[in-house]
C-alpha positions in Angstrom: 1.0 8.4 -29.6 -1.8 9.7 -31.9 -1.2 13.3 -30.8 2.5 12.9 -31.6 1.6 11.6 -35.1 -0.9 14.4 -35.6 1.7 17.0 -34.5 4.3 15.4 -36.8 1.8 15.5 -39.7 0.9 19.1 -39.0 4.6 20.0 -38.9 5.2 18.3 -42.2 2.2 20.1 -43.7 3.6 23.5 -42.4 7.1 22.7 -43.7 5.7 21.8 -47.1 3.6 25.0 -47.2 6.6 27.1 -46.2 8.7 25.5 -49.1 5.8 26.3 -51.5 5.5 29.9 -50.2 9.3 30.4 -50.5 9.2 29.2 -54.1 6.3 31.7 -54.8 8.2 34.5 -53.1 9.9 35.7 -56.3 8.1 37.9 -58.9 10.0 36.2 -61.8 8.7 32.8 -60.7 5.2 34.2 -60.5 5.6 35.6 -64.0 6.8 32.2 -65.3 3.8 30.4 -63.7 1.5 32.9 -65.3 3.0 32.4 -68.8 2.9 28.6 -68.3 -0.8 29.0 -67.5 -1.4 30.1 -71.1 0.3 27.0 -72.6 3.4 24.8 -72.2 6.5 26.6 -73.2 10.2 26.0 -73.8 12.9 27.7 -71.9 13.8 29.8 -74.9 10.2 31.0 -75.3 10.2 32.0 -71.6 13.5 33.8 -72.0 12.1 35.8 -74.9 8.8 36.6 -73.1 10.4 37.5 -69.8 13.5 39.3 -71.0 15.6 37.4 -68.6 18.8 35.4 -69.2 18.5 31.7 -70.0 20.5 30.6 -66.8 18.2 32.7 -64.6 15.0 31.3 -66.2 16.5 27.7 -65.9 17.2 28.4 -62.2 13.7 29.5 -61.5 12.3 26.6 -63.4 14.4 24.2 -61.3 13.0 25.8 -58.1 9.4 25.5 -59.4 10.0 21.9 -60.4 11.5 21.1 -57.0 8.2 22.1 -55.3 6.2 20.3 -58.0 4.5 23.4 -59.4 5.7 22.7 -63.0 6.3 19.6 -64.9 8.7 18.8 -67.8 8.0 17.1 -71.1 10.7 16.0 -73.5 9.9 15.7 -77.2 13.1 14.7 -79.0 15.6 17.5 -78.5 13.0 19.9 -77.1 12.1 20.4 -73.5 8.7 22.0 -72.6 7.5 23.2 -69.2 3.9 23.4 -68.1 1.9 23.8 -64.9 1.7 20.6 -62.9 -1.9 21.2 -62.0 -4.7 23.7 -62.9 -4.9 24.5 -59.2 -1.6 26.5 -59.6 -3.5 29.0 -61.7 -6.2 29.3 -59.0 -3.5 29.8 -56.4 -2.0 32.6 -58.5 -5.3 34.3 -58.9 -6.1 34.0 -55.2 -2.6 35.4 -54.3 -3.0 38.3 -56.7 -6.5 39.1 -55.2 -5.2 38.9 -51.7 -2.3 41.2 -52.5 -4.6 43.8 -54.0 -7.0 43.6 -51.0 -4.2 43.9 -48.5 -2.5 46.8 -50.4 -5.9 48.7 -50.6 -6.2 48.5 -46.9 -2.7 49.6 -46.2 -2.6 53.1 -44.7 1.1 53.5 -44.3 4.3 51.8 -45.6 
């Protein structure tokens, strides 16, 4: 029974990791996370910085919220987004370093 529970927990962990990786699999989402690492921002500020449409930025924010990478704060009529945890910045840095290391080792496309 314990092995079955451990296997179920391991599968849940893998599924959660896959959902997180899927959310990180978009360059615009990575850019959003990077900007939010500087400070909390409104959708309109992100639209301006990214040069993307408001509906597209809102879509990406929904996906990032769904996997709990960003959080929302409401102040009156304004809505601000920020990183849910400082570890998100560490993850981005690690991901960028890994991408550079892998690309440097690549000998063919």
